[in-house]
PAKOLSE-652368 format. One record per atom (N, C-alpha, C): residue in one letter; atom name; x, y, z. Coordinates in steps of 0.001 Angstrom, whole numbers. Layout:
BEGIN
aa;at;u;v;w
a;CA;X;Y;Z
...
***
This chain:
BEGIN
aa;at;u;v;w
x;N;-19190;16609;-2629
x;CA;-19117;15277;-3216
x;C;-17717;14701;-3012
x;N;-17654;13456;-2590
x;CA;-16377;12794;-2348
x;C;-15815;12239;-3640
x;N;-14502;12350;-3770
x;CA;-13835;11811;-4949
x;C;-13741;10289;-4836
x;N;-13885;9621;-5953
x;CA;-13808;8167;-5991
x;C;-12372;7700;-5745
x;N;-12241;6674;-4921
x;CA;-10923;6097;-4652
x;C;-10621;5036;-5703
x;N;-9366;5005;-6146
x;CA;-8927;4032;-7147
x;C;-7751;3244;-6591
x;N;-7626;1996;-7025
x;CA;-6511;1154;-6587
x;C;-5211;1744;-7111
x;N;-4244;1887;-6217
x;CA;-2950;2467;-6570
x;C;-1903;1375;-6764
x;N;-1832;451;-5816
x;CA;-795;-579;-5869
x;C;-1156;-1747;-4967
x;N;-551;-2893;-5253
x;CA;-662;-4065;-4395
x;C;455;-3992;-3364
x;N;126;-4321;-2128
x;CA;1115;-4317;-1049
x;C;1507;-5759;-743
x;N;2805;-5989;-604
x;CA;3307;-7357;-458
x;C;3223;-7906;957
x;N;3282;-7023;1959
x;CA;3249;-7522;3330
x;C;2761;-6442;4289
x;N;2499;-6848;5514
x;CA;1956;-5931;6516
x;C;2958;-4839;6892
x;N;4234;-5159;6897
x;CA;5254;-4161;7237
x;C;5242;-3032;6212
x;N;5215;-3389;4938
x;CA;5133;-2390;3876
x;C;3869;-1545;4031
x;N;2755;-2185;4335
x;CA;1482;-1482;4490
x;C;1530;-493;5652
x;N;2075;-924;6773
x;CA;2149;-43;7953
x;C;3087;1134;7720
x;N;4231;883;7105
x;CA;5187;1953;6833
x;C;4588;2978;5878
x;N;4006;2505;4798
x;CA;3387;3402;3828
x;C;2236;4175;4461
x;N;1405;3498;5227
x;CA;294;4156;5906
x;C;771;5242;6855
x;N;1835;4970;7564
x;CA;2401;5943;8492
x;C;2893;7191;7762
x;N;3587;6998;6668
x;CA;4092;8125;5877
x;C;2934;8954;5326
x;N;1932;8270;4791
x;CA;791;8984;4208
x;C;-12;9724;5272
x;N;-175;9129;6438
x;CA;-864;9810;7530
x;C;-101;11056;7958
x;N;1216;10940;8043
x;CA;2060;12064;8430
x;C;1929;13225;7440
x;N;1767;12889;6169
x;CA;1646;13905;5111
x;C;197;14308;4836
x;N;-738;13748;5597
x;CA;-2168;14019;5415
x;C;-2666;13690;4008
x;N;-2171;12584;3461
x;CA;-2599;12120;2140
x;C;-3758;11143;2350
x;N;-4935;11424;1790
x;CA;-6070;10504;1952
x;C;-5796;9169;1260
x;N;-6106;8087;1949
x;CA;-5865;6751;1393
x;C;-6634;5713;2185
x;N;-6761;4536;1612
x;CA;-7312;3364;2289
x;C;-6360;2205;2039
x;N;-6039;1483;3089
x;CA;-5230;277;2941
x;C;-6139;-896;3293
x;N;-6292;-1801;2339
x;CA;-7209;-2931;2475
x;C;-6413;-4239;2428
x;N;-6602;-5082;3430
x;CA;-5955;-6393;3465
x;C;-6827;-7404;2718
x;N;-6181;-8331;2052
x;CA;-6914;-9419;1406
x;C;-7227;-10547;2391
x;N;-6785;-10402;3645
x;CA;-7013;-11466;4614
x;C;-8512;-11683;4821
x;N;-8893;-12926;4849
x;CA;-10288;-13279;5101
x;C;-10313;-14443;6092
x;N;-11064;-14286;7136
x;CA;-11116;-15288;8196
x;C;-11603;-16656;7721
x;N;-12685;-16729;6943
x;CA;-13167;-18060;6545
x;C;-12142;-18880;5751
x;N;-11300;-18201;4984
x;CA;-10320;-18916;4154
x;C;-8911;-18815;4723
x;N;-8787;-18297;5953
x;CA;-7516;-18207;6673
x;C;-6402;-17571;5832
x;N;-6721;-16486;5145
x;CA;-5707;-15740;4404
x;C;-5290;-16352;3080
x;N;-6049;-17295;2568
x;CA;-5704;-17968;1312
x;C;-5436;-16982;184
x;N;-6245;-15932;73
x;CA;-6085;-14981;-1029
x;C;-4820;-14156;-907
x;N;-4274;-14014;300
x;CA;-3040;-13261;464
x;C;-1878;-13973;-209
x;N;-1888;-15276;-254
x;CA;-797;-15996;-915
x;C;-904;-15870;-2430
x;N;-2085;-15589;-2928
x;CA;-2291;-15477;-4366
x;C;-2213;-14049;-4877
x;N;-2710;-13090;-4101
x;CA;-2844;-11716;-4576
x;C;-1874;-10731;-3937
x;N;-1157;-11115;-2905
x;CA;-364;-10181;-2120
x;C;-1078;-9902;-812
x;N;-449;-9152;66
x;CA;-1036;-8896;1388
x;C;-2334;-8105;1290
x;N;-2352;-7118;410
x;CA;-3513;-6252;262
x;C;-3227;-5179;-776
x;N;-3952;-4082;-682
x;CA;-3728;-3012;-1648
x;C;-4025;-1658;-1022
x;N;-3559;-622;-1706
x;CA;-3827;745;-1283
x;C;-4649;1421;-2361
x;N;-5634;2194;-1940
x;CA;-6422;2988;-2884
x;C;-6458;4426;-2389
x;N;-6696;5349;-3316
x;CA;-6674;6774;-2982
x;C;-7405;7561;-4061
x;N;-7732;8820;-3756
x;CA;-8320;9679;-4784
x;C;-7322;9871;-5927
x;N;-7839;10075;-7125
x;CA;-6992;10229;-8306
x;C;-5904;11279;-8158
x;N;-6200;12366;-7464
x;CA;-5233;13452;-7305
x;C;-4030;13047;-6461
x;N;-4131;11964;-5702
x;CA;-3047;11547;-4802
x;C;-2248;10356;-5333
x;N;-2700;9754;-6399
x;CA;-2092;8508;-6881
x;C;-623;8675;-7222
x;N;-261;9709;-7945
x;CA;1131;9888;-8354
x;C;2051;10076;-7147
x;N;1615;10852;-6170
x;CA;2429;11060;-4958
x;C;2645;9739;-4222
x;N;1613;8931;-4125
x;CA;1733;7645;-3443
x;C;2666;6720;-4204
x;N;2556;6696;-5513
x;CA;3450;5840;-6319
x;C;4906;6271;-6172
x;N;5156;7568;-6070
x;CA;6521;8064;-5858
x;C;7053;7609;-4500
x;N;6217;7653;-3484
x;CA;6628;7203;-2147
x;C;6928;5710;-2173
x;N;6074;4929;-2818
x;CA;6293;3482;-2924
x;C;7607;3198;-3656
x;N;7858;3906;-4741
x;CA;9101;3713;-5497
x;C;10315;4043;-4634
x;N;10219;5117;-3861
x;CA;11319;5507;-2982
x;C;11558;4435;-1910
x;N;10485;3930;-1311
x;CA;10615;2883;-299
x;C;11207;1607;-900
x;N;10783;1281;-2098
x;CA;11284;94;-2777
x;C;12774;235;-3073
x;N;13164;1413;-3518
x;CA;14582;1668;-3826
x;C;15423;1548;-2563
x;N;14951;2121;-1452
x;CA;15672;2023;-177
x;C;15777;574;286
x;N;14692;-177;121
x;CA;14683;-1574;525
x;C;15693;-2385;-285
x;N;15768;-2124;-1591
x;CA;16705;-2838;-2447
x;C;18143;-2508;-2082
x;N;18420;-1279;-1712
x;CA;19771;-901;-1290
x;C;20151;-1630;-17
x;N;19202;-1777;905
x;CA;19486;-2468;2157
x;C;19675;-3969;1952
x;N;19050;-4556;943
x;CA;19172;-5990;679
x;C;20536;-6359;116
x;N;21239;-5398;-499
x;CA;22510;-5664;-1158
x;C;23600;-5948;-135
x;N;23555;-5320;1023
x;CA;24641;-5447;2004
x;C;24712;-6762;2684
***
């Protein structure tokens, strides 16, 4: 039986999504990255909800949140300079 995937976090942009996806793939962490982009509305929901979101099995949520926090911290350090 497959474990149910739960929403972990909202992703702000495609760069963040690709970087996070790459790290999780490298670590063999199961996840799904879903974009809010929709062709009929030309991405209207992305301006309201963020670029998309990541979901994962419950057992992986904490690890993913730690990675996101680490990436966010690194990004903030780079913005200061």
